[in-house]
C-alpha atoms as a printed R data frame, in Angstrom:
    type eleno elety resid chain resno       x       y       z
1   ATOM     1    CA   UNK     A     1  92.156 199.998 217.879
2   ATOM     2    CA   UNK     A     2  94.134 201.109 220.234
3   ATOM     3    CA   UNK     A     3  97.223 203.262 219.230
4   ATOM     4    CA   UNK     A     4  98.623 200.890 221.902
5   ATOM     5    CA   UNK     A     5  97.934 197.726 220.163
6   ATOM     6    CA   UNK     A     6  98.886 199.908 217.381
7   ATOM     7    CA   UNK     A     7 102.338 199.960 218.862
8   ATOM     8    CA   UNK     A     8 102.623 196.702 219.434
9   ATOM     9    CA   UNK     A     9 102.011 195.687 215.924
10  ATOM    10    CA   UNK     A    10 104.103 198.439 214.845
11  ATOM    11    CA   UNK     A    11 106.585 196.394 216.525
12  ATOM    12    CA   UNK     A    12 106.287 193.233 216.158
13  ATOM    13    CA   UNK     A    13 106.124 194.515 212.503
14  ATOM    14    CA   UNK     A    14 109.224 195.918 212.965
15  ATOM    15    CA   UNK     A    15 111.202 193.262 214.812
16  ATOM    16    CA   UNK     A    16 109.387 190.619 212.052
17  ATOM    17    CA   UNK     A    17 111.605 192.434 209.571
18  ATOM    18    CA   UNK     A    18 114.688 192.840 211.490
19  ATOM    19    CA   UNK     A    19 114.838 189.011 212.119
20  ATOM    20    CA   UNK     A    20 114.629 188.467 208.167
21  ATOM    21    CA   UNK     A    21 117.384 190.813 207.627
22  ATOM    22    CA   UNK     A    22 119.110 188.830 209.232
23  ATOM    23    CA   UNK     A    23 117.923 185.654 207.945
24  ATOM    24    CA   UNK     A    24 118.988 187.573 204.776
25  ATOM    25    CA   UNK     A    25 122.324 188.088 205.458
26  ATOM    26    CA   UNK     A    26 123.524 185.010 205.913
27  ATOM    27    CA   UNK     A    27 120.747 182.998 203.758
28  ATOM    28    CA   UNK     A    28 124.175 181.572 201.701
29  ATOM    29    CA   UNK     A    29 125.757 180.401 205.259
30  ATOM    30    CA   UNK     A    30 122.535 179.134 206.602
31  ATOM    31    CA   UNK     A    31 122.192 177.526 202.918
32  ATOM    32    CA   UNK     A    32 125.252 175.633 203.071
33  ATOM    33    CA   UNK     A    33 124.735 174.143 206.179
34  ATOM    34    CA   UNK     A    34 121.520 172.504 205.596
35  ATOM    35    CA   UNK     A    35 123.344 171.495 202.453
36  ATOM    36    CA   UNK     A    36 125.929 170.198 204.501
37  ATOM    37    CA   UNK     A    37 123.142 168.088 206.916
38  ATOM    38    CA   UNK     A    38 121.434 166.770 203.831
39  ATOM    39    CA   UNK     A    39 124.427 165.656 202.737
40  ATOM    40    CA   UNK     A    40 125.467 164.145 206.176
41  ATOM    41    CA   UNK     A    41 121.984 162.760 206.452
42  ATOM    42    CA   UNK     A    42 121.756 160.910 203.128
43  ATOM    43    CA   UNK     A    43 125.401 159.506 204.071
44  ATOM    44    CA   UNK     A    44 123.460 158.258 207.515
45  ATOM    45    CA   UNK     A    45 120.787 156.650 205.033
46  ATOM    46    CA   UNK     A    46 122.927 155.050 202.399
47  ATOM    47    CA   UNK     A    47 124.777 153.269 206.164
48  ATOM    48    CA   UNK     A    48 121.809 152.497 206.989
49  ATOM    49    CA   UNK     A    49 120.504 150.875 203.064
50  ATOM    50    CA   UNK     A    50 123.377 148.566 203.230
51  ATOM    51    CA   UNK     A    51 122.860 147.252 206.632
52  ATOM    52    CA   UNK     A    52 119.171 146.159 205.699
53  ATOM    53    CA   UNK     A    53 120.611 145.029 201.775
54  ATOM    54    CA   UNK     A    54 123.069 142.696 203.811
55  ATOM    55    CA   UNK     A    55 120.628 141.445 206.096
56  ATOM    56    CA   UNK     A    56 118.282 140.999 202.751
57  ATOM    57    CA   UNK     A    57 121.362 138.107 201.697
58  ATOM    58    CA   UNK     A    58 121.338 136.814 204.906
59  ATOM    59    CA   UNK     A    59 117.537 136.197 204.338
60  ATOM    60    CA   UNK     A    60 118.286 135.149 201.703
61  ATOM    61    CA   UNK     A    61 120.484 132.816 201.935
62  ATOM    62    CA   UNK     A    62 117.983 130.951 204.271
63  ATOM    63    CA   UNK     A    63 115.216 131.062 202.337
64  ATOM    64    CA   UNK     A    64 118.082 129.020 199.729
65  ATOM    65    CA   UNK     A    65 118.821 126.539 202.158
66  ATOM    66    CA   UNK     A    66 115.361 125.435 203.513
67  ATOM    67    CA   UNK     A    67 114.706 125.679 199.534
68  ATOM    68    CA   UNK     A    68 117.808 122.731 198.973
69  ATOM    69    CA   UNK     A    69 116.494 120.631 203.194
70  ATOM    70    CA   UNK     A    70 112.825 120.638 201.782
71  ATOM    71    CA   UNK     A    71 114.140 119.508 198.322
72  ATOM    72    CA   UNK     A    72 116.292 117.082 200.283
73  ATOM    73    CA   UNK     A    73 114.001 115.769 202.500
74  ATOM    74    CA   UNK     A    74 111.331 114.914 200.192
75  ATOM    75    CA   UNK     A    75 114.112 112.542 198.062
76  ATOM    76    CA   UNK     A    76 114.054 110.649 201.764
77  ATOM    77    CA   UNK     A    77 110.744 110.411 202.148
78  ATOM    78    CA   UNK     A    78 110.113 109.170 197.995
79  ATOM    79    CA   UNK     A    79 112.967 106.214 199.429
80  ATOM    80    CA   UNK     A    80 111.107 105.744 202.819
81  ATOM    81    CA   UNK     A    81 108.011 104.967 200.822
82  ATOM    82    CA   UNK     A    82 109.774 103.013 197.983
83  ATOM    83    CA   UNK     A    83 110.952 100.613 200.920
84  ATOM    84    CA   UNK     A    84 107.569 100.697 202.685
85  ATOM    85    CA   UNK     A    85 108.563 101.872 205.821
86  ATOM    86    CA   UNK     A    86 105.739 103.947 206.085
87  ATOM    87    CA   UNK     A    87 106.680 105.311 210.095
88  ATOM    88    CA   UNK     A    88 110.207 107.223 208.795
89  ATOM    89    CA   UNK     A    89 108.228 108.835 205.499
90  ATOM    90    CA   UNK     A    90 105.684 110.151 207.323
91  ATOM    91    CA   UNK     A    91 108.997 111.693 210.372
92  ATOM    92    CA   UNK     A    92 110.333 113.133 207.073
93  ATOM    93    CA   UNK     A    93 107.096 114.065 205.844
94  ATOM    94    CA   UNK     A    94 106.747 116.217 209.020
95  ATOM    95    CA   UNK     A    95 110.398 117.342 208.766
96  ATOM    96    CA   UNK     A    96 109.715 118.839 205.013
97  ATOM    97    CA   UNK     A    97 106.206 120.451 206.688
98  ATOM    98    CA   UNK     A    98 108.161 122.457 209.157
99  ATOM    99    CA   UNK     A    99 111.459 123.446 206.476
100 ATOM   100    CA   UNK     A   100 108.160 124.531 203.837
101 ATOM   101    CA   UNK     A   101 106.426 126.283 206.969
102 ATOM   102    CA   UNK     A   102 110.179 127.726 208.077
103 ATOM   103    CA   UNK     A   103 110.462 129.138 204.348
104 ATOM   104    CA   UNK     A   104 107.338 130.864 204.470
105 ATOM   105    CA   UNK     A   105 107.891 133.046 207.255
106 ATOM   106    CA   UNK     A   106 111.566 133.407 205.863
107 ATOM   107    CA   UNK     A   107 110.477 133.819 202.504
108 ATOM   108    CA   UNK     A   108 107.426 136.387 204.153
109 ATOM   109    CA   UNK     A   109 110.101 138.572 205.842
110 ATOM   110    CA   UNK     A   110 112.909 138.772 202.613
111 ATOM   111    CA   UNK     A   111 110.027 140.447 200.428
112 ATOM   112    CA   UNK     A   112 109.765 142.784 202.953
113 ATOM   113    CA   UNK     A   113 113.444 143.328 203.139
114 ATOM   114    CA   UNK     A   114 113.146 143.869 198.986
115 ATOM   115    CA   UNK     A   115 110.468 146.164 198.926
116 ATOM   116    CA   UNK     A   116 112.050 148.581 201.383
117 ATOM   117    CA   UNK     A   117 115.716 148.260 200.220
118 ATOM   118    CA   UNK     A   118 113.614 149.361 196.664
119 ATOM   119    CA   UNK     A   119 111.458 152.612 198.624
120 ATOM   120    CA   UNK     A   120 114.861 153.244 200.271
121 ATOM   121    CA   UNK     A   121 117.171 153.265 196.636
122 ATOM   122    CA   UNK     A   122 114.428 155.739 195.278
123 ATOM   123    CA   UNK     A   123 114.730 158.008 197.805
124 ATOM   124    CA   UNK     A   124 118.307 158.415 198.006
125 ATOM   125    CA   UNK     A   125 118.573 158.442 193.240
126 ATOM   126    CA   UNK     A   126 116.324 161.619 194.490
127 ATOM   127    CA   UNK     A   127 117.437 162.775 197.528
128 ATOM   128    CA   UNK     A   128 120.840 162.757 195.616
129 ATOM   129    CA   UNK     A   129 119.306 164.992 192.342
130 ATOM   130    CA   UNK     A   130 117.716 167.352 194.628
131 ATOM   131    CA   UNK     A   131 121.578 167.687 196.978
132 ATOM   132    CA   UNK     A   132 123.385 167.976 193.708
133 ATOM   133    CA   UNK     A   133 120.847 170.553 192.136
134 ATOM   134    CA   UNK     A   134 120.783 172.248 196.047
135 ATOM   135    CA   UNK     A   135 124.459 172.113 194.926
136 ATOM   136    CA   UNK     A   136 124.416 174.428 191.632
137 ATOM   137    CA   UNK     A   137 121.555 176.752 193.359
138 ATOM   138    CA   UNK     A   138 124.438 177.444 196.453
139 ATOM   139    CA   UNK     A   139 127.373 178.042 193.772
140 ATOM   140    CA   UNK     A   140 124.430 180.255 191.447
141 ATOM   141    CA   UNK     A   141 123.866 182.154 194.324
142 ATOM   142    CA   UNK     A   142 127.866 182.740 195.920
143 ATOM   143    CA   UNK     A   143 128.870 183.437 192.841
144 ATOM   144    CA   UNK     A   144 125.643 186.277 192.049
145 ATOM   145    CA   UNK     A   145 126.183 187.523 195.296
146 ATOM   146    CA   UNK     A   146 130.056 188.415 194.397
147 ATOM   147    CA   UNK     A   147 129.780 189.571 191.486
148 ATOM   148    CA   UNK     A   148 127.189 192.205 193.448
149 ATOM   149    CA   UNK     A   149 129.387 192.948 195.854
150 ATOM   150    CA   UNK     A   150 132.354 193.317 193.030
151 ATOM   151    CA   UNK     A   151 130.148 195.529 191.431
152 ATOM   152    CA   UNK     A   152 128.904 197.465 194.264
153 ATOM   153    CA   UNK     A   153 132.194 197.621 195.347
154 ATOM   154    CA   UNK     A   154 133.011 199.419 192.006
155 ATOM   155    CA   UNK     A   155 129.968 201.553 192.023
156 ATOM   156    CA   UNK     A   156 131.120 203.159 195.570
157 ATOM   157    CA   UNK     A   157 134.403 203.912 194.953
158 ATOM   158    CA   UNK     A   158 133.623 205.426 191.059
159 ATOM   159    CA   UNK     A   159 131.172 207.290 191.728
160 ATOM   160    CA   UNK     A   160 130.509 210.839 193.349
161 ATOM   161    CA   UNK     A   161 133.197 213.789 193.037
162 ATOM   162    CA   UNK     A   162 135.364 211.900 195.990
163 ATOM   163    CA   UNK     A   163 135.471 208.729 194.640
164 ATOM   164    CA   UNK     A   164 138.997 206.887 194.061
165 ATOM   165    CA   UNK     A   165 138.501 207.831 190.207
166 ATOM   166    CA   UNK     A   166 138.070 211.746 190.365
167 ATOM   167    CA   UNK     A   167 140.282 211.595 193.001
168 ATOM   168    CA   UNK     A   168 142.725 209.211 190.343
169 ATOM   169    CA   UNK     A   169 141.504 211.587 187.094
170 ATOM   170    CA   UNK     A   170 142.170 215.192 188.731
171 ATOM   171    CA   UNK     A   171 145.851 213.342 190.154
172 ATOM   172    CA   UNK     A   172 147.349 212.221 186.257
173 ATOM   173    CA   UNK     A   173 145.711 215.526 185.331
174 ATOM   174    CA   UNK     A   174 148.214 217.084 187.837
175 ATOM   175    CA   UNK     A   175 150.490 215.034 186.664
176 ATOM   176    CA   UNK     A   176 149.905 215.655 182.505
177 ATOM   177    CA   UNK     A   177 150.231 219.621 183.494
178 ATOM   178    CA   UNK     A   178 152.798 219.941 185.906
179 ATOM   179    CA   UNK     A   179 154.909 218.388 182.374
180 ATOM   180    CA   UNK     A   180 153.721 220.566 179.860
181 ATOM   181    CA   UNK     A   181 155.403 222.923 182.164
182 ATOM   182    CA   UNK     A   182 158.780 221.333 182.539
183 ATOM   183    CA   UNK     A   183 159.088 221.113 178.814
184 ATOM   184    CA   UNK     A   184 157.779 224.117 178.038
185 ATOM   185    CA   UNK     A   185 160.453 225.646 180.832
186 ATOM   186    CA   UNK     A   186 163.083 223.810 178.540
187 ATOM   187    CA   UNK     A   187 162.003 224.995 175.630
188 ATOM   188    CA   UNK     A   188 162.231 228.886 177.043
189 ATOM   189    CA   UNK     A   189 165.939 227.645 178.375
190 ATOM   190    CA   UNK     A   190 166.480 226.745 174.641
191 ATOM   191    CA   UNK     A   191 166.004 229.934 172.698
192 ATOM   192    CA   UNK     A   192 167.184 232.704 175.537
193 ATOM   193    CA   UNK     A   193 170.566 230.139 175.133
194 ATOM   194    CA   UNK     A   194 169.990 230.328 171.754
195 ATOM   195    CA   UNK     A   195 169.653 234.669 171.730
196 ATOM   196    CA   UNK     A   196 172.489 234.587 173.839
197 ATOM   197    CA   UNK     A   197 174.960 232.917 171.906
198 ATOM   198    CA   UNK     A   198 174.113 235.083 167.952
199 ATOM   199    CA   UNK     A   199 172.974 232.052 166.878
200 ATOM   200    CA   UNK     A   200 169.730 233.575 166.191
201 ATOM   201    CA   UNK     A   201 170.848 236.908 164.669
202 ATOM   202    CA   UNK     A   202 173.268 234.186 162.236
203 ATOM   203    CA   UNK     A   203 170.185 231.759 161.500
204 ATOM   204    CA   UNK     A   204 168.176 235.157 160.973
205 ATOM   205    CA   UNK     A   205 171.227 236.951 158.247
206 ATOM   206    CA   UNK     A   206 171.070 233.305 156.862
207 ATOM   207    CA   UNK     A   207 166.928 233.044 156.112
208 ATOM   208    CA   UNK     A   208 167.157 237.171 154.917
209 ATOM   209    CA   UNK     A   209 170.074 236.165 151.942
210 ATOM   210    CA   UNK     A   210 172.284 237.994 153.815
211 ATOM   211    CA   UNK     A   211 174.216 235.948 154.853
212 ATOM   212    CA   UNK     A   212 175.414 232.508 152.568
213 ATOM   213    CA   UNK     A   213 174.338 229.198 154.705
214 ATOM   214    CA   UNK     A   214 176.772 227.681 153.891
215 ATOM   215    CA   UNK     A   215 180.588 227.886 151.651
216 ATOM   216    CA   UNK     A   216 181.193 226.133 148.307
217 ATOM   217    CA   UNK     A   217 184.154 225.323 146.159
218 ATOM   218    CA   UNK     A   218 183.909 228.140 144.209
219 ATOM   219    CA   UNK     A   219 183.814 230.457 146.391
220 ATOM   220    CA   UNK     A   220 186.520 228.688 148.398
221 ATOM   221    CA   UNK     A   221 188.464 228.149 145.307
222 ATOM   222    CA   UNK     A   222 188.541 232.335 144.573
223 ATOM   223    CA   UNK     A   223 189.274 232.840 148.159
224 ATOM   224    CA   UNK     A   224 192.769 231.205 147.479
225 ATOM   225    CA   UNK     A   225 193.360 232.652 144.268
226 ATOM   226    CA   UNK     A   226 193.621 235.987 145.661
227 ATOM   227    CA   UNK     A   227 195.287 234.770 148.705
228 ATOM   228    CA   UNK     A   228 197.774 233.697 145.258
229 ATOM   229    CA   UNK     A   229 197.798 236.835 144.271
230 ATOM   230    CA   UNK     A   230 198.391 239.060 147.020
231 ATOM   231    CA   UNK     A   231 201.883 237.402 147.822
């Protein structure tokens, strides 16, 4: 194979891949449009079936009327023969023959309609099942596509050093560090204030047992007695 033919084959292969990629990217939209087209075709078929069934009903009425006319004229023929009027009976018999000929034609048309209606009903039921199955498939495909899109977005956002999750984690750590620093500063300020006011020294003396931590009733009474003796 020449280089030119190889290049041409490669270009054709690339074009096919691009075309398939375009179709795949629009697959759900294409499926939905095809489903809409199928539903419209099914509705048209149902409308057509309704028309055929109406025509069948008209033919069935004709068949019924012909049966009634034949039965009626047979009665006329019998009455004519009872009266001995063979000529009249023959005329009635000829009319019955016309009715029977027409009945044969209409009966054939009716049977044809019945066969068509039966077949169309089967086809419509099968089409309805196929469309329902396609509806379910499209629903599953759309839901799967949404889940996969959400997963792709989540993966893109929560992976890598520059991801949103990584940035949010860094921000959280910085906030916690600033809060801890403020708590440390507040504690240091309290310690400094305690040392400045002498509270720290007093606390240390009390802890060493050099200064009473609190006055007792006995010590107060002794102090009052000494004051009374000196007065």
